[in-house]
Backbone as CSV, one residue per row, in Angstrom:
resi,resn,N_x,N_y,N_z,CA_x,CA_y,CA_z,C_x,C_y,C_z
1,MET,-15.750,-5.293,17.667,-16.617,-4.310,18.732,-15.478,-3.175,19.241
2,ASP,-15.912,-1.817,19.359,-14.817,-1.065,20.119,-15.363,-0.678,21.368
3,ARG,-14.988,0.297,22.312,-15.286,0.500,23.592,-16.139,0.877,23.571
4,ASN,-16.751,1.465,22.704,-18.420,1.968,22.181,-19.265,1.365,22.527
5,GLY,-19.134,0.059,21.913,-19.832,-0.878,21.506,-20.859,-0.986,20.122
6,ARG,-19.639,-0.209,19.318,-19.708,0.112,18.319,-19.127,-1.266,17.434
7,ARG,-20.006,-1.687,15.968,-19.432,-2.911,14.893,-18.364,-2.342,14.507
8,LEU,-17.223,-3.167,14.096,-16.027,-2.725,13.988,-16.193,-3.813,12.172
9,GLY,-15.891,-2.624,11.178,-15.351,-3.476,9.980,-14.477,-4.521,9.842
10,ARG,-13.966,-4.791,8.612,-12.883,-5.715,8.174,-11.710,-4.740,8.698
11,ALA,-10.681,-5.634,9.241,-9.676,-4.737,9.406,-9.703,-4.225,10.675
12,GLY,-10.637,-3.967,11.214,-10.398,-3.060,12.751,-10.932,-1.721,12.675
13,ALA,-10.922,-1.365,11.360,-12.122,0.145,11.083,-13.483,0.413,11.327
14,ARG,-13.702,1.559,11.678,-14.832,1.728,11.291,-15.239,1.965,9.776
15,GLU,-16.179,1.661,9.875,-16.280,2.304,8.098,-16.321,3.253,8.013
16,GLU,-16.848,4.331,8.606,-16.530,6.126,8.451,-15.371,6.672,8.581
17,GLU,-14.823,5.744,8.914,-12.843,6.162,9.211,-12.156,5.702,8.362
18,ARG,-12.861,4.727,7.507,-12.190,4.495,6.134,-12.289,5.051,5.461
19,VAL,-13.673,5.791,5.193,-14.360,6.116,3.912,-13.755,7.628,4.116
20,ASN,-13.872,8.612,5.259,-13.343,9.836,5.646,-11.887,9.873,6.049
21,SER,-11.012,8.668,5.671,-9.914,8.759,6.046,-8.957,9.780,4.540
22,PRO,-7.830,10.615,5.394,-6.764,11.500,3.773,-6.474,10.787,3.199
23,SER,-6.102,10.797,1.866,-5.244,10.154,1.020,-3.803,9.441,1.728
24,PRO,-3.478,7.955,1.568,-3.039,7.472,1.685,-1.531,7.692,0.669
25,CYS,-1.469,8.529,0.489,-0.557,9.081,-0.389,-0.027,10.249,-0.363
26,PRO,0.676,10.982,1.214,1.341,11.875,1.781,2.617,12.128,1.577
27,LEU,3.139,12.185,0.415,4.524,12.238,0.040,4.804,13.315,-0.283
28,PRO,5.860,14.423,0.392,6.103,15.082,0.534,6.202,16.076,-1.045
29,LEU,5.792,17.254,-1.305,6.117,17.622,-2.742,6.608,19.131,-2.773
30,GLY,8.251,19.201,-3.230,8.577,20.449,-3.013,9.802,21.077,-2.567
31,GLY,10.376,22.122,-2.384,11.545,22.157,-1.622,12.513,21.372,-1.680
32,GLY,12.403,20.663,-2.873,14.207,19.409,-2.579,14.119,18.595,-1.286
33,GLU,13.388,18.322,-0.903,12.960,16.958,0.331,11.797,16.489,-0.164
34,GLY,12.049,15.265,0.511,10.933,14.234,0.411,12.085,12.788,-1.041
35,ILE,11.528,13.080,-1.882,11.809,12.120,-2.450,13.364,12.560,-3.196
36,ALA,14.537,11.462,-2.557,15.951,12.422,-3.300,15.944,12.200,-4.816
37,ALA,16.824,13.002,-5.251,17.189,13.305,-6.577,18.330,12.460,-6.743
38,THR,18.877,11.607,-6.369,19.555,10.811,-6.738,19.419,9.048,-6.246
39,PRO,20.018,8.353,-6.890,19.103,6.388,-6.378,20.321,6.324,-5.230
40,SER,19.642,5.448,-4.597,20.818,4.939,-3.589,21.999,3.675,-3.754
41,PRO,22.472,3.538,-3.464,23.246,2.164,-4.100,22.496,0.967,-4.204
42,SER,22.048,0.978,-3.634,21.061,-0.182,-3.830,20.163,-0.443,-5.105
43,GLU,19.917,0.933,-5.224,18.634,1.429,-6.588,19.513,1.010,-7.315
44,ARG,20.711,1.824,-7.648,21.454,1.652,-8.850,21.804,0.250,-9.086
45,GLU,22.023,-0.630,-7.748,22.088,-2.145,-8.344,20.744,-2.718,-8.858
46,ARG,19.468,-2.115,-8.479,18.501,-2.720,-9.115,17.964,-2.468,-10.383
47,GLY,19.054,-1.349,-10.605,18.380,-0.317,-11.919,17.249,0.581,-11.342
48,GLY,17.045,1.085,-10.618,15.573,1.573,-10.291,16.393,3.365,-9.943
49,VAL,15.685,4.048,-10.538,16.008,5.636,-10.458,14.782,6.469,-9.295
50,ARG,15.127,7.751,-8.837,14.364,7.821,-8.322,14.267,9.754,-9.096
51,VAL,13.386,9.820,-9.267,12.516,11.408,-9.371,12.806,12.794,-8.801
52,PRO,13.489,13.805,-9.034,13.640,14.832,-8.186,12.322,15.029,-7.665
53,SER,11.506,15.240,-6.343,10.575,16.242,-6.321,9.990,17.104,-6.527
54,ASP,11.554,18.090,-7.338,10.974,19.259,-7.676,9.702,19.129,-8.956
55,ASN,10.227,18.143,-10.027,9.796,17.436,-10.998,7.971,16.815,-10.634
56,VAL,7.674,16.610,-9.571,6.239,15.538,-9.637,5.434,16.402,-9.216
57,ASP,4.317,16.568,-10.315,3.134,17.607,-9.853,2.272,16.893,-8.713
58,PRO,1.465,17.147,-7.952,0.482,16.912,-7.713,-0.262,15.838,-8.151
59,ILE,-0.663,16.304,-8.652,-1.908,15.431,-9.802,-1.652,14.258,-10.143
60,THR,0.087,14.513,-10.909,0.093,12.859,-11.531,0.450,11.986,-10.141
61,LEU,0.937,12.080,-8.676,0.949,11.999,-8.360,0.201,11.301,-7.238
62,GLU,-0.955,11.872,-7.442,-2.481,11.313,-6.678,-3.002,10.489,-7.659
63,VAL,-3.331,10.404,-8.666,-3.036,9.771,-9.758,-3.004,8.216,-9.842
64,VAL,-1.100,8.484,-9.555,-0.781,7.349,-9.542,-0.596,6.020,-8.432
65,CYS,-0.913,7.221,-7.096,-1.037,6.475,-5.802,-2.741,5.855,-5.860
66,GLU,-3.713,7.038,-6.429,-4.823,5.820,-6.354,-4.966,4.871,-7.354
67,GLY,-3.767,5.149,-8.595,-4.023,3.412,-9.173,-3.449,2.421,-8.750
68,LEU,-2.187,2.889,-8.207,-1.742,1.478,-6.870,-2.527,1.280,-5.910
69,ILE,-3.353,2.278,-5.466,-3.883,1.113,-4.402,-5.402,0.787,-4.559
70,ALA,-5.752,1.207,-6.112,-6.852,0.478,-6.738,-6.085,-0.963,-7.146
71,ILE,-4.952,-1.159,-7.726,-4.588,-2.436,-8.089,-4.146,-3.555,-6.860
72,VAL,-4.280,-3.082,-5.649,-3.833,-3.285,-4.421,-5.233,-4.096,-3.786
73,ARG,-6.367,-3.359,-4.370,-7.749,-3.976,-3.641,-8.227,-4.932,-4.642
74,GLU,-7.849,-4.748,-5.819,-8.340,-5.991,-7.007,-7.264,-7.590,-6.610
75,MET,-6.105,-7.269,-5.956,-5.844,-8.180,-5.733,-5.956,-8.706,-4.179
76,ARG,-6.135,-7.988,-3.206,-6.704,-8.182,-2.184,-8.043,-9.049,-2.238
77,ALA,-9.035,-8.741,-3.451,-9.837,-9.443,-3.562,-10.122,-10.462,-4.542
78,THR,-8.926,-10.751,-5.432,-8.976,-12.175,-5.661,-8.236,-12.817,-5.385
79,VAL,-7.477,-12.240,-4.063,-6.844,-13.167,-3.000,-8.101,-13.894,-2.167
80,ILE,-8.842,-13.496,-1.900,-9.887,-13.890,-0.922,-10.984,-14.277,-2.172
81,ARG,-11.252,-14.205,-3.033,-12.273,-15.133,-4.107,-11.176,-16.275,-4.115
82,ALA,-10.304,-16.574,-4.518,-9.306,-17.851,-4.947,-8.572,-18.683,-3.618
83,SER,-8.756,-18.045,-2.201,-8.744,-18.832,-1.610,-9.658,-19.603,-0.687
84,TYR,-8.538,-21.066,-0.375,-9.501,-22.373,0.248,-8.898,-21.825,2.002
85,SER,-8.393,-20.753,2.071,-7.827,-21.119,3.736,-9.208,-19.790,4.296
86,PRO,-9.899,-20.446,5.429,-10.369,-19.331,6.277,-9.734,-18.574,7.207
87,VAL,-8.773,-18.584,7.417,-7.826,-17.785,7.989,-7.878,-16.184,7.014
88,ILE,-7.761,-16.517,5.551,-7.765,-15.347,4.731,-9.202,-14.276,4.412
89,TRP,-9.757,-15.699,4.562,-11.517,-15.117,3.698,-12.393,-14.559,4.800
90,GLU,-12.023,-15.450,6.575,-12.810,-14.793,7.569,-11.688,-13.885,8.294
91,LEU,-10.463,-14.016,8.610,-9.779,-13.126,8.816,-8.989,-12.045,8.651
92,ASP,-9.110,-11.873,7.531,-8.253,-10.948,6.182,-7.164,-11.065,6.967
93,ASP,-6.365,-12.384,6.907,-4.870,-12.393,7.461,-3.903,-12.602,6.325
94,PHE,-3.233,-12.095,5.656,-2.600,-11.858,4.325,-1.274,-12.352,4.974
95,SER,-0.790,-12.337,6.276,0.504,-12.622,6.312,1.228,-13.830,5.740
96,CYS,2.043,-13.835,4.460,2.359,-15.047,4.329,3.331,-14.018,3.321
97,ALA,4.434,-15.673,2.374,5.534,-15.067,1.675,6.053,-16.056,1.016
98,LEU,6.104,-15.301,-0.447,6.814,-16.147,-1.550,7.860,-16.592,-1.689
99,THR,8.086,-17.704,-1.362,9.246,-17.470,-1.412,10.124,-18.630,-2.632
100,GLY,11.328,-18.719,-3.335,11.577,-18.973,-4.449,12.691,-20.238,-3.485
101,PRO,13.309,-21.937,-4.701,14.366,-22.400,-4.000,15.340,-21.971,-3.212
102,THR,15.879,-20.473,-3.475,17.624,-20.084,-2.855,16.638,-19.461,-1.673
103,SER,15.627,-19.237,-1.342,15.342,-18.353,-0.494,15.809,-18.565,0.834
104,ALA,16.577,-17.737,1.879,16.780,-17.933,3.203,16.072,-18.000,3.932
105,GLY,15.604,-18.370,5.087,14.491,-18.405,5.959,13.028,-18.384,6.249
């Protein structure tokens, strides 16, 4: 419950706040600011590239962002359905990591 006695939804946010929140994809467009035109050294090592912000139209950006958000929501629902841990399905605590045999830490 919040300070006013209203019941909070999952993840501590009231339902109306989650429904009426602005788009979670607030990337700046145009003006050459925001997304860099050249990849950083670490991106070059991984083979990644960045698109100049002048070439990204807002509709495509929003469609891609919303698609990624939908994927995350589906993954979340799948983890909750498949989990055997009450920490995940009751508390929404997804703080975990997948590590390999060479992972440090």
